[in-house]
C-alpha beads as a LAMMPS data file, in Angstrom:
LAMMPS data file: protein, C-alpha beads

117 atoms
116 bonds

1 atom types
1 bond types

-500.0 500.0 xlo xhi
-500.0 500.0 ylo yhi
-500.0 500.0 zlo zhi

Masses

1 110.0

Atoms # bond

1 1 1 -388.171 466.369 -197.995
2 1 1 -390.293 465.433 -201.209
3 1 1 -389.217 462.355 -202.504
4 1 1 -387.812 464.233 -205.713
5 1 1 -385.561 466.217 -203.717
6 1 1 -384.122 462.154 -202.524
7 1 1 -383.310 461.638 -206.293
8 1 1 -381.761 464.750 -206.775
9 1 1 -379.232 464.229 -204.320
10 1 1 -378.568 460.464 -205.261
11 1 1 -378.597 461.651 -209.305
12 1 1 -375.612 463.905 -208.256
13 1 1 -373.435 461.320 -207.147
14 1 1 -371.160 459.559 -209.821
15 1 1 -371.516 456.099 -210.977
16 1 1 -374.993 454.925 -209.279
17 1 1 -376.638 452.260 -210.571
18 1 1 -380.629 451.953 -210.223
19 1 1 -382.492 448.622 -209.792
20 1 1 -386.384 448.116 -209.263
21 1 1 -387.364 445.512 -206.784
22 1 1 -391.144 444.240 -206.337
23 1 1 -391.545 447.350 -203.939
24 1 1 -388.367 449.312 -203.884
25 1 1 -385.497 450.943 -205.670
26 1 1 -382.136 450.296 -204.859
27 1 1 -378.538 452.031 -205.610
28 1 1 -375.600 450.895 -206.388
29 1 1 -371.971 451.918 -206.750
30 1 1 -369.979 449.853 -208.888
31 1 1 -372.131 447.165 -207.571
32 1 1 -371.897 447.416 -204.201
33 1 1 -375.410 448.367 -202.686
34 1 1 -375.869 451.919 -200.294
35 1 1 -379.428 452.486 -200.069
36 1 1 -383.082 451.671 -201.109
37 1 1 -386.313 453.906 -201.418
38 1 1 -389.602 452.677 -200.287
39 1 1 -392.298 454.822 -202.370
40 1 1 -395.396 453.514 -200.556
41 1 1 -394.011 454.674 -197.145
42 1 1 -391.944 457.775 -198.479
43 1 1 -388.655 456.256 -196.755
44 1 1 -385.371 455.422 -197.628
45 1 1 -382.725 452.971 -196.222
46 1 1 -379.350 453.703 -196.095
47 1 1 -375.781 452.334 -195.032
48 1 1 -374.136 454.017 -192.544
49 1 1 -371.260 453.219 -189.804
50 1 1 -372.468 450.911 -186.734
51 1 1 -371.796 454.193 -184.486
52 1 1 -373.861 456.558 -186.726
53 1 1 -376.701 454.144 -187.247
54 1 1 -377.157 453.902 -182.971
55 1 1 -376.512 457.546 -182.942
56 1 1 -379.301 458.854 -185.515
57 1 1 -381.925 456.151 -184.102
58 1 1 -380.877 457.089 -180.530
59 1 1 -381.683 461.042 -181.580
60 1 1 -384.283 461.320 -183.468
61 1 1 -386.690 457.696 -183.051
62 1 1 -389.434 459.451 -185.055
63 1 1 -387.474 460.070 -187.935
64 1 1 -384.511 457.105 -188.287
65 1 1 -385.053 453.417 -187.561
66 1 1 -382.786 450.606 -187.147
67 1 1 -382.819 448.202 -190.126
68 1 1 -380.108 445.689 -190.096
69 1 1 -376.564 445.557 -189.373
70 1 1 -374.435 443.954 -191.899
71 1 1 -370.438 443.348 -192.577
72 1 1 -369.707 445.744 -189.885
73 1 1 -372.046 448.118 -191.170
74 1 1 -375.551 449.424 -189.367
75 1 1 -378.528 450.413 -192.113
76 1 1 -380.850 453.076 -191.259
77 1 1 -384.385 453.642 -192.658
78 1 1 -385.586 457.583 -193.024
79 1 1 -388.351 458.869 -192.859
80 1 1 -388.416 461.207 -195.727
81 1 1 -391.106 463.679 -194.250
82 1 1 -389.023 463.988 -190.682
83 1 1 -385.664 464.648 -192.515
84 1 1 -384.053 468.356 -194.102
85 1 1 -382.350 467.829 -197.429
86 1 1 -379.055 469.359 -196.392
87 1 1 -379.038 466.341 -193.892
88 1 1 -380.881 463.872 -196.108
89 1 1 -377.409 464.968 -198.806
90 1 1 -374.897 464.253 -195.775
91 1 1 -376.303 460.816 -194.978
92 1 1 -376.567 459.588 -198.761
93 1 1 -373.034 461.130 -199.803
94 1 1 -371.631 458.897 -196.569
95 1 1 -374.016 455.821 -197.691
96 1 1 -372.163 455.968 -201.238
97 1 1 -368.837 457.053 -199.712
98 1 1 -369.117 453.493 -197.270
99 1 1 -369.653 451.515 -200.761
100 1 1 -367.699 452.776 -203.287
101 1 1 -364.114 451.723 -204.163
102 1 1 -360.730 453.743 -203.197
103 1 1 -359.992 454.841 -206.848
104 1 1 -363.500 456.476 -207.122
105 1 1 -363.557 457.985 -203.860
106 1 1 -360.265 460.164 -204.739
107 1 1 -362.010 461.514 -207.611
108 1 1 -364.866 462.716 -205.499
109 1 1 -363.234 464.211 -202.492
110 1 1 -366.018 466.348 -200.714
111 1 1 -369.661 466.421 -200.970
112 1 1 -371.175 469.246 -203.244
113 1 1 -374.891 469.189 -202.552
114 1 1 -376.783 469.794 -205.751
115 1 1 -378.597 473.619 -206.130
116 1 1 -382.345 473.425 -204.907
117 1 1 -384.980 473.341 -207.368

Bonds

1 1 1 2
2 1 2 3
3 1 3 4
4 1 4 5
5 1 5 6
6 1 6 7
7 1 7 8
8 1 8 9
9 1 9 10
10 1 10 11
11 1 11 12
12 1 12 13
13 1 13 14
14 1 14 15
15 1 15 16
16 1 16 17
17 1 17 18
18 1 18 19
19 1 19 20
20 1 20 21
21 1 21 22
22 1 22 23
23 1 23 24
24 1 24 25
25 1 25 26
26 1 26 27
27 1 27 28
28 1 28 29
29 1 29 30
30 1 30 31
31 1 31 32
32 1 32 33
33 1 33 34
34 1 34 35
35 1 35 36
36 1 36 37
37 1 37 38
38 1 38 39
39 1 39 40
40 1 40 41
41 1 41 42
42 1 42 43
43 1 43 44
44 1 44 45
45 1 45 46
46 1 46 47
47 1 47 48
48 1 48 49
49 1 49 50
50 1 50 51
51 1 51 52
52 1 52 53
53 1 53 54
54 1 54 55
55 1 55 56
56 1 56 57
57 1 57 58
58 1 58 59
59 1 59 60
60 1 60 61
61 1 61 62
62 1 62 63
63 1 63 64
64 1 64 65
65 1 65 66
66 1 66 67
67 1 67 68
68 1 68 69
69 1 69 70
70 1 70 71
71 1 71 72
72 1 72 73
73 1 73 74
74 1 74 75
75 1 75 76
76 1 76 77
77 1 77 78
78 1 78 79
79 1 79 80
80 1 80 81
81 1 81 82
82 1 82 83
83 1 83 84
84 1 84 85
85 1 85 86
86 1 86 87
87 1 87 88
88 1 88 89
89 1 89 90
90 1 90 91
91 1 91 92
92 1 92 93
93 1 93 94
94 1 94 95
95 1 95 96
96 1 96 97
97 1 97 98
98 1 98 99
99 1 99 100
100 1 100 101
101 1 101 102
102 1 102 103
103 1 103 104
104 1 104 105
105 1 105 106
106 1 106 107
107 1 107 108
108 1 108 109
109 1 109 110
110 1 110 111
111 1 111 112
112 1 112 113
113 1 113 114
114 1 114 115
115 1 115 116
116 1 116 117
């Protein structure tokens, strides 16, 4: 997966804001963080459920690693070089969905991945 593919996925979501940190970009929906991007390592950090975090890391430790847990959620690091676009799109949408408020979720009930370029 190329880095620009990750940004196309994020840009397809509604009400996403970006913030630049020293060495990363963070992504939020209505003020709630759901992801990070680190260009130096070509990795992203995504909010997931605790069970999904454990399953991803156990299934493919070469692609996923545990980042941290907070507020009942497990964050995973995703190595972009090891993941296909459709799987990454699902994980990004899930991270966004876990952070978006209910009134926004009802306006975006299903994920439609962006068309490939």
